[in-house]
Gaussian input, Z-matrix of N, CA and C with variables (Angstrom, degrees):
# hf/3-21g

backbone

0 1
 N
 C     1     B1
 C     2     B2     1     A1
 N     3     B3     2     A2     1     D1
 C     4     B4     3     A3     2     D2
 C     5     B5     4     A4     3     D3
 N     6     B6     5     A5     4     D4
 C     7     B7     6     A6     5     D5
 C     8     B8     7     A7     6     D6
 N     9     B9     8     A8     7     D7
 C    10    B10     9     A9     8     D8
 C    11    B11    10    A10     9     D9
 N    12    B12    11    A11    10    D10
 C    13    B13    12    A12    11    D11
 C    14    B14    13    A13    12    D12
 N    15    B15    14    A14    13    D13
 C    16    B16    15    A15    14    D14
 C    17    B17    16    A16    15    D15
 N    18    B18    17    A17    16    D16
 C    19    B19    18    A18    17    D17
 C    20    B20    19    A19    18    D18
 N    21    B21    20    A20    19    D19
 C    22    B22    21    A21    20    D20
 C    23    B23    22    A22    21    D21
 N    24    B24    23    A23    22    D22
 C    25    B25    24    A24    23    D23
 C    26    B26    25    A25    24    D24
 N    27    B27    26    A26    25    D25
 C    28    B28    27    A27    26    D26
 C    29    B29    28    A28    27    D27
 N    30    B30    29    A29    28    D28
 C    31    B31    30    A30    29    D29
 C    32    B32    31    A31    30    D30
 N    33    B33    32    A32    31    D31
 C    34    B34    33    A33    32    D32
 C    35    B35    34    A34    33    D33
 N    36    B36    35    A35    34    D34
 C    37    B37    36    A36    35    D35
 C    38    B38    37    A37    36    D36
 N    39    B39    38    A38    37    D37
 C    40    B40    39    A39    38    D38
 C    41    B41    40    A40    39    D39
 N    42    B42    41    A41    40    D40
 C    43    B43    42    A42    41    D41
 C    44    B44    43    A43    42    D42
 N    45    B45    44    A44    43    D43
 C    46    B46    45    A45    44    D44
 C    47    B47    46    A46    45    D45
 N    48    B48    47    A47    46    D46
 C    49    B49    48    A48    47    D47
 C    50    B50    49    A49    48    D48
 N    51    B51    50    A50    49    D49
 C    52    B52    51    A51    50    D50
 C    53    B53    52    A52    51    D51
 N    54    B54    53    A53    52    D52
 C    55    B55    54    A54    53    D53
 C    56    B56    55    A55    54    D54
 N    57    B57    56    A56    55    D55
 C    58    B58    57    A57    56    D56
 C    59    B59    58    A58    57    D57
 N    60    B60    59    A59    58    D58
 C    61    B61    60    A60    59    D59
 C    62    B62    61    A61    60    D60
 N    63    B63    62    A62    61    D61
 C    64    B64    63    A63    62    D62
 C    65    B65    64    A64    63    D63
 N    66    B66    65    A65    64    D64
 C    67    B67    66    A66    65    D65
 C    68    B68    67    A67    66    D66
 N    69    B69    68    A68    67    D67
 C    70    B70    69    A69    68    D68
 C    71    B71    70    A70    69    D69
 N    72    B72    71    A71    70    D70
 C    73    B73    72    A72    71    D71
 C    74    B74    73    A73    72    D72
 N    75    B75    74    A74    73    D73
 C    76    B76    75    A75    74    D74
 C    77    B77    76    A76    75    D75
 N    78    B78    77    A77    76    D76
 C    79    B79    78    A78    77    D77
 C    80    B80    79    A79    78    D78
 N    81    B81    80    A80    79    D79
 C    82    B82    81    A81    80    D80
 C    83    B83    82    A82    81    D81
 N    84    B84    83    A83    82    D82
 C    85    B85    84    A84    83    D83
 C    86    B86    85    A85    84    D84
 N    87    B87    86    A86    85    D85
 C    88    B88    87    A87    86    D86
 C    89    B89    88    A88    87    D87
 N    90    B90    89    A89    88    D88
 C    91    B91    90    A90    89    D89
 C    92    B92    91    A91    90    D90
 N    93    B93    92    A92    91    D91
 C    94    B94    93    A93    92    D92
 C    95    B95    94    A94    93    D93
 N    96    B96    95    A95    94    D94
 C    97    B97    96    A96    95    D95
 C    98    B98    97    A97    96    D96
 N    99    B99    98    A98    97    D97
 C   100   B100    99    A99    98    D98
 C   101   B101   100   A100    99    D99
 N   102   B102   101   A101   100   D100
 C   103   B103   102   A102   101   D101
 C   104   B104   103   A103   102   D102
 N   105   B105   104   A104   103   D103
 C   106   B106   105   A105   104   D104
 C   107   B107   106   A106   105   D105
 N   108   B108   107   A107   106   D106
 C   109   B109   108   A108   107   D107
 C   110   B110   109   A109   108   D108
 N   111   B111   110   A110   109   D109
 C   112   B112   111   A111   110   D110
 C   113   B113   112   A112   111   D111
 N   114   B114   113   A113   112   D112
 C   115   B115   114   A114   113   D113
 C   116   B116   115   A115   114   D114
 N   117   B117   116   A116   115   D115
 C   118   B118   117   A117   116   D116
 C   119   B119   118   A118   117   D117
 N   120   B120   119   A119   118   D118
 C   121   B121   120   A120   119   D119
 C   122   B122   121   A121   120   D120
 N   123   B123   122   A122   121   D121
 C   124   B124   123   A123   122   D122
 C   125   B125   124   A124   123   D123
 N   126   B126   125   A125   124   D124
 C   127   B127   126   A126   125   D125
 C   128   B128   127   A127   126   D126
 N   129   B129   128   A128   127   D127
 C   130   B130   129   A129   128   D128
 C   131   B131   130   A130   129   D129
 N   132   B132   131   A131   130   D130
 C   133   B133   132   A132   131   D131
 C   134   B134   133   A133   132   D132
 N   135   B135   134   A134   133   D133
 C   136   B136   135   A135   134   D134
 C   137   B137   136   A136   135   D135
 N   138   B138   137   A137   136   D136
 C   139   B139   138   A138   137   D137
 C   140   B140   139   A139   138   D138
 N   141   B141   140   A140   139   D139
 C   142   B142   141   A141   140   D140
 C   143   B143   142   A142   141   D141
 N   144   B144   143   A143   142   D142
 C   145   B145   144   A144   143   D143
 C   146   B146   145   A145   144   D144
 N   147   B147   146   A146   145   D145
 C   148   B148   147   A147   146   D146
 C   149   B149   148   A148   147   D147
 N   150   B150   149   A149   148   D148
 C   151   B151   150   A150   149   D149
 C   152   B152   151   A151   150   D150
 N   153   B153   152   A152   151   D151
 C   154   B154   153   A153   152   D152
 C   155   B155   154   A154   153   D153
 N   156   B156   155   A155   154   D154
 C   157   B157   156   A156   155   D155
 C   158   B158   157   A157   156   D156
 N   159   B159   158   A158   157   D157
 C   160   B160   159   A159   158   D158
 C   161   B161   160   A160   159   D159
 N   162   B162   161   A161   160   D160
 C   163   B163   162   A162   161   D161
 C   164   B164   163   A163   162   D162
 N   165   B165   164   A164   163   D163
 C   166   B166   165   A165   164   D164
 C   167   B167   166   A166   165   D165
 N   168   B168   167   A167   166   D166
 C   169   B169   168   A168   167   D167
 C   170   B170   169   A169   168   D168
 N   171   B171   170   A170   169   D169
 C   172   B172   171   A171   170   D170
 C   173   B173   172   A172   171   D171
 N   174   B174   173   A173   172   D172
 C   175   B175   174   A174   173   D173
 C   176   B176   175   A175   174   D174
 N   177   B177   176   A176   175   D175
 C   178   B178   177   A177   176   D176
 C   179   B179   178   A178   177   D177
 N   180   B180   179   A179   178   D178
 C   181   B181   180   A180   179   D179
 C   182   B182   181   A181   180   D180
 N   183   B183   182   A182   181   D181
 C   184   B184   183   A183   182   D182
 C   185   B185   184   A184   183   D183
 N   186   B186   185   A185   184   D184
 C   187   B187   186   A186   185   D185
 C   188   B188   187   A187   186   D186
 N   189   B189   188   A188   187   D187
 C   190   B190   189   A189   188   D188
 C   191   B191   190   A190   189   D189
 N   192   B192   191   A191   190   D190
 C   193   B193   192   A192   191   D191
 C   194   B194   193   A193   192   D192
 N   195   B195   194   A194   193   D193
 C   196   B196   195   A195   194   D194
 C   197   B197   196   A196   195   D195
 N   198   B198   197   A197   196   D196
 C   199   B199   198   A198   197   D197
 C   200   B200   199   A199   198   D198
 N   201   B201   200   A200   199   D199
 C   202   B202   201   A201   200   D200
 C   203   B203   202   A202   201   D201
 N   204   B204   203   A203   202   D202
 C   205   B205   204   A204   203   D203
 C   206   B206   205   A205   204   D204
 N   207   B207   206   A206   205   D205
 C   208   B208   207   A207   206   D206
 C   209   B209   208   A208   207   D207
 N   210   B210   209   A209   208   D208
 C   211   B211   210   A210   209   D209
 C   212   B212   211   A211   210   D210
 N   213   B213   212   A212   211   D211
 C   214   B214   213   A213   212   D212
 C   215   B215   214   A214   213   D213
 N   216   B216   215   A215   214   D214
 C   217   B217   216   A216   215   D215
 C   218   B218   217   A217   216   D216
 N   219   B219   218   A218   217   D217
 C   220   B220   219   A219   218   D218
 C   221   B221   220   A220   219   D219
 N   222   B222   221   A221   220   D220
 C   223   B223   222   A222   221   D221
 C   224   B224   223   A223   222   D222
 N   225   B225   224   A224   223   D223
 C   226   B226   225   A225   224   D224
 C   227   B227   226   A226   225   D225
 N   228   B228   227   A227   226   D226
 C   229   B229   228   A228   227   D227
 C   230   B230   229   A229   228   D228
 N   231   B231   230   A230   229   D229
 C   232   B232   231   A231   230   D230
 C   233   B233   232   A232   231   D231
 N   234   B234   233   A233   232   D232
 C   235   B235   234   A234   233   D233
 C   236   B236   235   A235   234   D234
 N   237   B237   236   A236   235   D235
 C   238   B238   237   A237   236   D236
 C   239   B239   238   A238   237   D237
 N   240   B240   239   A239   238   D238
 C   241   B241   240   A240   239   D239
 C   242   B242   241   A241   240   D240
 N   243   B243   242   A242   241   D241
 C   244   B244   243   A243   242   D242
 C   245   B245   244   A244   243   D243
 N   246   B246   245   A245   244   D244
 C   247   B247   246   A246   245   D245
 C   248   B248   247   A247   246   D246
 N   249   B249   248   A248   247   D247
 C   250   B250   249   A249   248   D248
 C   251   B251   250   A250   249   D249
 N   252   B252   251   A251   250   D250
 C   253   B253   252   A252   251   D251
 C   254   B254   253   A253   252   D252
 N   255   B255   254   A254   253   D253
 C   256   B256   255   A255   254   D254
 C   257   B257   256   A256   255   D255
 N   258   B258   257   A257   256   D256
 C   259   B259   258   A258   257   D257
 C   260   B260   259   A259   258   D258
 N   261   B261   260   A260   259   D259
 C   262   B262   261   A261   260   D260
 C   263   B263   262   A262   261   D261
 N   264   B264   263   A263   262   D262
 C   265   B265   264   A264   263   D263
 C   266   B266   265   A265   264   D264
 N   267   B267   266   A266   265   D265
 C   268   B268   267   A267   266   D266
 C   269   B269   268   A268   267   D267

   B1=1.4843
   B2=1.5635
   B3=1.1390
   B4=1.5456
   B5=1.4826
   B6=1.4093
   B7=1.4302
   B8=1.5809
   B9=1.3278
   B10=1.4384
   B11=1.5949
   B12=1.2732
   B13=1.4100
   B14=1.5329
   B15=1.3513
   B16=1.4573
   B17=1.5265
   B18=1.3779
   B19=1.4753
   B20=1.5778
   B21=1.4152
   B22=1.4665
   B23=1.5139
   B24=1.3755
   B25=1.3918
   B26=1.5150
   B27=1.3595
   B28=1.4798
   B29=1.6015
   B30=1.3358
   B31=1.4679
   B32=1.4885
   B33=1.3117
   B34=1.5281
   B35=1.5195
   B36=1.3448
   B37=1.4953
   B38=1.6483
   B39=1.2626
   B40=1.5123
   B41=1.4645
   B42=1.2901
   B43=1.3997
   B44=1.4935
   B45=1.2942
   B46=1.4664
   B47=1.5220
   B48=1.3711
   B49=1.4997
   B50=1.5268
   B51=1.3562
   B52=1.3479
   B53=1.5797
   B54=1.3724
   B55=1.4613
   B56=1.4971
   B57=1.2303
   B58=1.5276
   B59=1.6070
   B60=1.2164
   B61=1.5644
   B62=1.4716
   B63=1.4496
   B64=1.4601
   B65=1.4461
   B66=1.3940
   B67=1.4921
   B68=1.6573
   B69=1.3305
   B70=1.4564
   B71=1.5440
   B72=1.3722
   B73=1.3815
   B74=1.5413
   B75=1.2737
   B76=1.4159
   B77=1.6302
   B78=1.2408
   B79=1.5228
   B80=1.5046
   B81=1.3039
   B82=1.5944
   B83=1.5449
   B84=1.3203
   B85=1.4225
   B86=1.5683
   B87=1.2412
   B88=1.5020
   B89=1.5325
   B90=1.3148
   B91=1.4549
   B92=1.5543
   B93=1.4129
   B94=1.3663
   B95=1.6128
   B96=1.4264
   B97=1.5103
   B98=1.4917
   B99=1.2911
   B100=1.4773
   B101=1.5078
   B102=1.3073
   B103=1.5551
   B104=1.4523
   B105=1.3604
   B106=1.5251
   B107=1.3911
   B108=1.3954
   B109=1.4907
   B110=1.4642
   B111=1.3267
   B112=1.5386
   B113=1.4984
   B114=1.3588
   B115=1.4948
   B116=1.5223
   B117=1.3760
   B118=1.5231
   B119=1.4943
   B120=1.3899
   B121=1.3830
   B122=1.6099
   B123=1.3855
   B124=1.3156
   B125=1.5917
   B126=1.3976
   B127=1.3686
   B128=1.6122
   B129=1.3367
   B130=1.4762
   B131=1.4922
   B132=1.3440
   B133=1.4736
   B134=1.4850
   B135=1.3402
   B136=1.5678
   B137=1.4949
   B138=1.4165
   B139=1.5704
   B140=1.5493
   B141=1.2742
   B142=1.5379
   B143=1.3898
   B144=1.3912
   B145=1.4385
   B146=1.5732
   B147=1.3609
   B148=1.4083
   B149=1.5005
   B150=1.2759
   B151=1.4201
   B152=1.5779
   B153=1.4045
   B154=1.4622
   B155=1.4746
   B156=1.3547
   B157=1.4216
   B158=1.5745
   B159=1.2594
   B160=1.4428
   B161=1.4997
   B162=1.3874
   B163=1.4044
   B164=1.5004
   B165=1.2953
   B166=1.4043
   B167=1.5260
   B168=1.2812
   B169=1.5638
   B170=1.6641
   B171=1.3790
   B172=1.4604
   B173=1.5739
   B174=1.4789
   B175=1.4356
   B176=1.6151
   B177=1.3677
   B178=1.3846
   B179=1.6718
   B180=1.2488
   B181=1.5564
   B182=1.4496
   B183=1.2171
   B184=1.5644
   B185=1.4360
   B186=1.3539
   B187=1.4730
   B188=1.6141
   B189=1.4167
   B190=1.3010
   B191=1.5009
   B192=1.3808
   B193=1.3859
   B194=1.5796
   B195=1.3755
   B196=1.4365
   B197=1.5743
   B198=1.2677
   B199=1.4195
   B200=1.6118
   B201=1.3499
   B202=1.4436
   B203=1.5289
   B204=1.4533
   B205=1.4490
   B206=1.5214
   B207=1.2869
   B208=1.4985
   B209=1.5851
   B210=1.2244
   B211=1.4761
   B212=1.4763
   B213=1.3284
   B214=1.5448
   B215=1.4511
   B216=1.3115
   B217=1.3820
   B218=1.5663
   B219=1.2901
   B220=1.4063
   B221=1.6009
   B222=1.4101
   B223=1.4082
   B224=1.6097
   B225=1.1122
   B226=1.5505
   B227=1.5409
   B228=1.2974
   B229=1.4140
   B230=1.5257
   B231=1.3625
   B232=1.5094
   B233=1.4822
   B234=1.1842
   B235=1.5934
   B236=1.4874
   B237=1.3760
   B238=1.5776
   B239=1.4807
   B240=1.4137
   B241=1.5414
   B242=1.5883
   B243=1.3353
   B244=1.4037
   B245=1.5178
   B246=1.4520
   B247=1.3845
   B248=1.5595
   B249=1.2474
   B250=1.5135
   B251=1.5927
   B252=1.3327
   B253=1.4187
   B254=1.7186
   B255=1.2315
   B256=1.4140
   B257=1.5322
   B258=1.3625
   B259=1.4679
   B260=1.5045
   B261=1.1360
   B262=1.5684
   B263=1.5514
   B264=1.2707
   B265=1.4553
   B266=1.5243
   B267=1.3175
   B268=1.5174
   B269=1.5016
   A1=108.89
   A2=120.83
   A3=122.27
   A4=115.86
   A5=116.18
   A6=119.08
   A7=108.92
   A8=115.52
   A9=122.19
   A10=108.84
   A11=119.45
   A12=124.82
   A13=105.93
   A14=109.64
   A15=115.86
   A16=107.02
   A17=115.04
   A18=115.13
   A19=99.62
   A20=114.72
   A21=122.21
   A22=103.91
   A23=110.79
   A24=128.95
   A25=109.51
   A26=116.61
   A27=121.00
   A28=105.58
   A29=114.03
   A30=128.52
   A31=116.84
   A32=116.84
   A33=121.58
   A34=114.30
   A35=114.38
   A36=116.49
   A37=113.43
   A38=108.52
   A39=112.86
   A40=114.61
   A41=123.00
   A42=126.41
   A43=108.12
   A44=123.16
   A45=126.78
   A46=110.23
   A47=112.05
   A48=111.89
   A49=114.33
   A50=119.59
   A51=121.93
   A52=113.59
   A53=114.26
   A54=117.84
   A55=113.47
   A56=121.37
   A57=127.85
   A58=109.00
   A59=114.18
   A60=115.70
   A61=108.14
   A62=108.27
   A63=117.30
   A64=116.80
   A65=116.74
   A66=121.22
   A67=112.12
   A68=116.31
   A69=116.02
   A70=113.41
   A71=114.69
   A72=117.92
   A73=113.70
   A74=125.16
   A75=129.22
   A76=104.76
   A77=117.19
   A78=112.46
   A79=111.43
   A80=120.36
   A81=120.19
   A82=107.79
   A83=117.76
   A84=118.29
   A85=107.43
   A86=118.71
   A87=122.73
   A88=109.75
   A89=119.51
   A90=122.09
   A91=111.72
   A92=114.14
   A93=119.27
   A94=110.47
   A95=111.25
   A96=113.12
   A97=112.51
   A98=115.70
   A99=116.31
   A100=113.87
   A101=116.74
   A102=121.58
   A103=107.59
   A104=117.50
   A105=121.53
   A106=109.77
   A107=119.00
   A108=115.55
   A109=120.26
   A110=109.51
   A111=116.78
   A112=112.06
   A113=117.11
   A114=114.47
   A115=111.63
   A116=120.41
   A117=122.41
   A118=112.96
   A119=123.22
   A120=128.64
   A121=113.50
   A122=113.32
   A123=115.46
   A124=119.39
   A125=112.35
   A126=128.53
   A127=104.89
   A128=117.60
   A129=125.22
   A130=104.94
   A131=122.46
   A132=126.95
   A133=125.40
   A134=112.96
   A135=118.63
   A136=107.84
   A137=114.67
   A138=110.46
   A139=107.34
   A140=119.23
   A141=123.29
   A142=113.69
   A143=115.71
   A144=123.74
   A145=110.44
   A146=114.23
   A147=120.02
   A148=113.62
   A149=112.99
   A150=118.48
   A151=110.65
   A152=113.09
   A153=112.18
   A154=113.33
   A155=121.17
   A156=122.26
   A157=108.26
   A158=118.42
   A159=118.50
   A160=112.57
   A161=118.41
   A162=117.11
   A163=108.92
   A164=125.25
   A165=129.21
   A166=115.05
   A167=112.20
   A168=119.37
   A169=99.76
   A170=109.87
   A171=117.27
   A172=105.42
   A173=110.32
   A174=112.55
   A175=105.61
   A176=111.12
   A177=112.69
   A178=108.72
   A179=116.68
   A180=124.65
   A181=110.04
   A182=118.34
   A183=120.04
   A184=108.20
   A185=117.73
   A186=127.85
   A187=111.13
   A188=115.44
   A189=117.75
   A190=116.92
   A191=118.50
   A192=127.04
   A193=106.52
   A194=113.13
   A195=112.57
   A196=103.85
   A197=111.80
   A198=118.11
   A199=106.59
   A200=114.02
   A201=125.57
   A202=105.13
   A203=114.25
   A204=118.23
   A205=108.63
   A206=115.03
   A207=127.55
   A208=107.36
   A209=121.87
   A210=126.70
   A211=103.91
   A212=117.10
   A213=125.06
   A214=110.22
   A215=119.44
   A216=118.85
   A217=117.25
   A218=113.91
   A219=115.70
   A220=113.59
   A221=113.31
   A222=115.07
   A223=111.19
   A224=130.26
   A225=144.06
   A226=108.46
   A227=116.40
   A228=123.03
   A229=114.48
   A230=107.54
   A231=116.98
   A232=112.79
   A233=123.91
   A234=122.10
   A235=103.05
   A236=111.25
   A237=121.60
   A238=100.83
   A239=113.04
   A240=118.46
   A241=102.22
   A242=125.20
   A243=121.63
   A244=106.71
   A245=112.79
   A246=120.25
   A247=107.19
   A248=118.00
   A249=123.29
   A250=101.08
   A251=118.67
   A252=127.62
   A253=110.08
   A254=116.60
   A255=116.69
   A256=109.45
   A257=117.63
   A258=121.15
   A259=113.91
   A260=113.05
   A261=112.43
   A262=119.18
   A263=112.61
   A264=117.51
   A265=120.99
   A266=109.38
   A267=117.98
   A268=113.61
   D1=148.49
   D2=171.94
   D3=-85.89
   D4=162.64
   D5=-176.47
   D6=-94.33
   D7=8.90
   D8=-173.55
   D9=-101.27
   D10=34.95
   D11=175.97
   D12=-66.39
   D13=151.01
   D14=170.70
   D15=-152.22
   D16=176.58
   D17=177.41
   D18=-132.00
   D19=160.06
   D20=171.74
   D21=-155.97
   D22=168.24
   D23=170.34
   D24=-88.11
   D25=140.74
   D26=177.50
   D27=-137.16
   D28=121.42
   D29=7.09
   D30=-77.18
   D31=-31.72
   D32=177.05
   D33=-164.88
   D34=166.83
   D35=-176.35
   D36=-50.58
   D37=-50.51
   D38=-179.08
   D39=-56.48
   D40=-46.17
   D41=-177.52
   D42=-63.60
   D43=-40.58
   D44=-169.14
   D45=-82.29
   D46=-40.16
   D47=-169.55
   D48=-115.68
   D49=5.11
   D50=179.49
   D51=-63.46
   D52=124.48
   D53=-176.57
   D54=91.30
   D55=-11.78
   D56=-179.36
   D57=-84.80
   D58=133.42
   D59=-177.62
   D60=-62.04
   D61=142.45
   D62=-177.95
   D63=-50.93
   D64=-43.85
   D65=-179.00
   D66=-62.98
   D67=-25.08
   D68=174.65
   D69=-79.64
   D70=-45.46
   D71=171.82
   D72=-57.30
   D73=-40.33
   D74=176.73
   D75=-61.26
   D76=-48.95
   D77=-175.42
   D78=-71.24
   D79=-32.46
   D80=170.00
   D81=-58.85
   D82=-43.33
   D83=-173.60
   D84=-70.92
   D85=-35.63
   D86=177.70
   D87=-66.76
   D88=-40.97
   D89=175.54
   D90=-63.41
   D91=-46.54
   D92=-177.44
   D93=-59.52
   D94=-35.87
   D95=176.75
   D96=-68.19
   D97=-32.83
   D98=174.21
   D99=-66.24
   D100=-40.01
   D101=176.67
   D102=-57.81
   D103=-44.48
   D104=178.48
   D105=-61.92
   D106=-44.49
   D107=177.37
   D108=-60.91
   D109=-38.51
   D110=174.37
   D111=-66.01
   D112=-47.32
   D113=-176.88
   D114=-72.57
   D115=-21.97
   D116=170.29
   D117=-65.84
   D118=-23.04
   D119=176.48
   D120=-83.41
   D121=-11.31
   D122=179.02
   D123=108.15
   D124=-1.23
   D125=-178.32
   D126=-75.40
   D127=130.74
   D128=178.54
   D129=-77.22
   D130=98.49
   D131=167.66
   D132=-75.72
   D133=3.71
   D134=-171.59
   D135=-75.00
   D136=-12.15
   D137=-179.90
   D138=-118.11
   D139=20.33
   D140=163.85
   D141=-74.73
   D142=148.86
   D143=-174.19
   D144=75.75
   D145=-159.14
   D146=-179.77
   D147=-116.82
   D148=140.88
   D149=-178.65
   D150=-177.05
   D151=171.28
   D152=-174.40
   D153=-72.85
   D154=-28.07
   D155=179.21
   D156=-160.46
   D157=159.65
   D158=176.10
   D159=-60.67
   D160=146.34
   D161=175.78
   D162=98.49
   D163=-30.91
   D164=-175.95
   D165=-81.90
   D166=-164.24
   D167=177.25
   D168=-71.45
   D169=134.97
   D170=-177.06
   D171=-123.18
   D172=147.06
   D173=177.93
   D174=-121.96
   D175=136.63
   D176=179.54
   D177=-132.88
   D178=144.07
   D179=-178.59
   D180=-69.95
   D181=135.23
   D182=173.27
   D183=-154.42
   D184=121.89
   D185=168.92
   D186=57.57
   D187=40.89
   D188=178.19
   D189=81.28
   D190=-1.84
   D191=175.26
   D192=-123.26
   D193=-147.59
   D194=174.84
   D195=-162.39
   D196=169.40
   D197=179.01
   D198=-139.35
   D199=154.47
   D200=-177.94
   D201=-110.42
   D202=136.50
   D203=179.55
   D204=-150.48
   D205=160.06
   D206=178.79
   D207=-114.42
   D208=148.01
   D209=169.59
   D210=-109.63
   D211=125.18
   D212=172.34
   D213=-115.01
   D214=84.08
   D215=-174.10
   D216=-64.53
   D217=-20.25
   D218=-179.12
   D219=-79.18
   D220=-16.00
   D221=-177.68
   D222=-83.66
   D223=-40.23
   D224=-16.94
   D225=-82.31
   D226=117.76
   D227=-174.19
   D228=-149.37
   D229=144.06
   D230=168.53
   D231=-101.55
   D232=121.55
   D233=-170.61
   D234=-115.94
   D235=124.53
   D236=178.82
   D237=-99.34
   D238=124.60
   D239=-170.33
   D240=-112.01
   D241=-26.09
   D242=-175.26
   D243=-161.65
   D244=142.19
   D245=172.00
   D246=-118.06
   D247=137.70
   D248=-178.57
   D249=-121.98
   D250=111.00
   D251=-179.75
   D252=-67.00
   D253=166.49
   D254=173.16
   D255=-68.51
   D256=157.00
   D257=-176.86
   D258=-57.00
   D259=-40.31
   D260=178.33
   D261=-72.94
   D262=-9.37
   D263=168.35
   D264=-89.53
   D265=-4.32
   D266=176.21
   D267=-68.14

């Protein structure tokens, strides 16, 4: 694995995080950064979080809510596709 791992929102930051409390977005971004750090050391992060099988859509808890992400090792990229805030923040 390459040391050039990064993360990004798909399709973009506004679409994924619009209306989500700032502290939840900050926690998601912190966790995404940690996934990047782990992947950069050669750890396979495609089975982190919860999901039906490694390599598919993953779910990870964050700040009382959760977020969905994909791991694209060929790119090398962590793709955050949705953030779900805690119920009391809706």
